[in-house]
C-alpha positions in Angstrom: -13.2 -11.7 -7.9 -13.3 -12.0 -4.1 -12.2 -9.5 -1.4 -10.7 -11.0 1.7 -9.2 -9.5 4.9 -5.8 -11.0 5.5 -5.9 -12.9 8.8 -4.4 -16.4 8.6 -0.8 -17.5 8.0 -2.0 -18.8 4.6 -3.4 -15.4 3.8 -0.2 -13.7 4.8 1.9 -16.1 2.7 -0.3 -15.4 -0.4 0.0 -11.7 0.2 3.8 -11.9 0.6 4.1 -13.8 -2.7 2.1 -11.1 -4.5 4.2 -8.4 -2.8 7.4 -10.0 -4.0 6.1 -10.1 -7.6 4.6 -6.6 -7.6 7.7 -5.0 -6.1 9.9 -6.6 -8.7 7.6 -5.5 -11.5 7.0 -2.0 -10.4 10.2 -0.7 -8.8 12.9 -2.1 -11.1 13.0 1.2 -13.0 13.2 3.3 -9.8 15.3 1.3 -7.3 18.2 -1.1 -7.5 17.5 -4.8 -7.3 19.5 -4.9 -4.0 17.2 -2.2 -2.5 14.1 -3.9 -3.8 15.2 -7.2 -2.2 16.0 -5.4 1.1 12.7 -3.5 1.2 10.6 -6.6 0.3 12.3 -8.5 3.1 11.9 -5.7 5.6 8.4 -4.5 4.8 6.6 -7.0 2.6 7.8 -10.5 3.8 5.7 -13.0 5.7 7.4 -12.0 8.9 7.0 -8.3 8.3 3.3 -8.5 7.4 2.5 -10.8 10.3 4.2 -8.4 12.7 2.4 -5.4 11.3 -1.0 -7.2 11.7 -0.4 -8.7 15.1 1.7 -6.0 16.8 1.1 -2.7 15.0 -2.6 -2.7 14.2 -2.4 -2.9 10.4 -5.3 -4.2 8.4 -4.8 -5.8 5.0 -7.3 -6.5 2.3 -6.6 -8.7 -0.7 -8.4 -9.1 -4.0 -8.4 -12.7 -5.3 -9.0 -13.9 -8.8 -9.7 -17.6 -8.3 -6.7 -18.7 -6.1 -4.4 -15.8 -7.0 -4.0 -12.6 -5.0 -3.9 -9.9 -7.7 -4.1 -6.8 -5.6 -3.8 -5.7 -1.9 -3.8 -2.8 0.4 -2.5 -2.3 4.0 -3.4 0.5 6.3 -3.3 1.6 9.9 -5.4 4.0 11.9 -3.2 6.8 13.4 -5.3 9.1 15.5 -7.8 10.9 13.3 -6.1 9.8 10.1 -5.8 6.5 8.2 -2.2 5.8 7.0 -2.3 4.0 3.7 0.9 2.0 3.9 0.5 -0.3 0.8 -1.7 -0.3 -2.3 -0.4 -2.6 -5.1 -1.9 -4.3 -8.1 -0.1 -7.0 -10.2 1.1 -5.5 -13.5 -1.2 -7.8 -15.6 -4.2 -6.6 -13.7 -3.6 -2.9 -13.8 -5.9 -0.5 -15.6 -9.0 -2.4 -14.7 -10.0 -0.2 -11.7 -8.7 -2.4 -8.9 -6.5 0.2 -7.3 -9.5 2.6 -7.3 -11.7 -0.1 -5.7 -9.1 -0.7 -3.0 -8.8 3.0 -2.4 -12.6 3.2 -2.2 -12.6 0.4 0.4 -10.1 2.3 2.5 -12.1 5.5 2.1 -15.3 3.6 3.3 -13.3 2.3 6.3 -12.1 5.8 7.2 -15.6 7.2 6.9 -17.0 4.4 9.1 -14.4 5.0 11.7 -15.0 8.8 11.5 -11.4 9.6 10.4 -10.7 13.0 8.9 -8.2 12.0 6.2 -6.1 9.4 4.5 -2.4 10.0 4.1 0.4 8.1 2.5 4.0 8.2 1.4 5.0 7.7 -2.3 8.4 7.6 -3.8 9.2 10.9 -5.5 10.2 9.2 -8.7 7.1 7.0 -8.9 5.3 9.2 -11.4 2.5 6.8 -12.3 1.5 6.3 -8.7 1.8 10.0 -8.0 -0.5 10.7 -11.0 -3.0 8.1 -9.7 -3.2 9.6 -6.2 -3.4 13.2 -7.5 -6.3 12.1 -9.8 -8.0 10.6 -6.7 -7.8 14.0 -4.9 -4.6 13.6 -2.8 -2.4 16.6 -2.5 1.3 16.6 -1.7 1.7 18.1 1.8 5.3 17.4 2.5 8.4 15.4 1.6 10.5 13.0 3.7 13.9 11.4 3.3 14.0 8.3 5.5 17.1 6.2 6.2 15.9 2.6 6.3 19.3 1.1 6.9 22.0 -0.7 4.8 22.7 2.6 3.1 19.2 2.9 1.6 17.1 6.1 1.6 13.4 6.4 1.0 12.8 9.6 -0.9 9.1 10.2 -0.5 6.3 12.7 -0.9 3.6 12.7 1.8 0.2 13.0 0.3 -3.2 13.5 2.0 -6.8 13.5 1.1 -9.6 14.8 3.4 -12.5 12.4 3.9 -15.9 14.0 3.2 -19.3 12.6 2.6 -18.6 12.6 -1.2 -14.9 11.6 -1.3 
């Protein structure tokens, strides 16, 4: 296993391929295929990821198994908080602790940059992910319905976890 920060076009292409697979594995029971396709193109495509890195200050880390990206995370510093935008693991690699390792990497990053908390949005119907985040100490602090265009609505909870010396 190898951690790598996503920097090059080749890295971004590999991450986008993983994102396409993960989204189709994970969200098919929650969202329509049309919405999955739209959201992958808008938020997880090569162009979207490249823009988020180059223009919006996002940082992405990928976990490789040989040549394959099996997990990744994307985040952005927003004032005194770290916004966890993406944390995904391929279905065949779940339940091996990789999501926890990615979250620990972001927590270390937040601590090193003296940030006070990590927050994220999570689909209200994504019970497995909500359970994971609650288990890791995140609490629901709000909810948001976001119109993302083309008649699609993101129905999310906003979760947050304070960063302490032990968290």
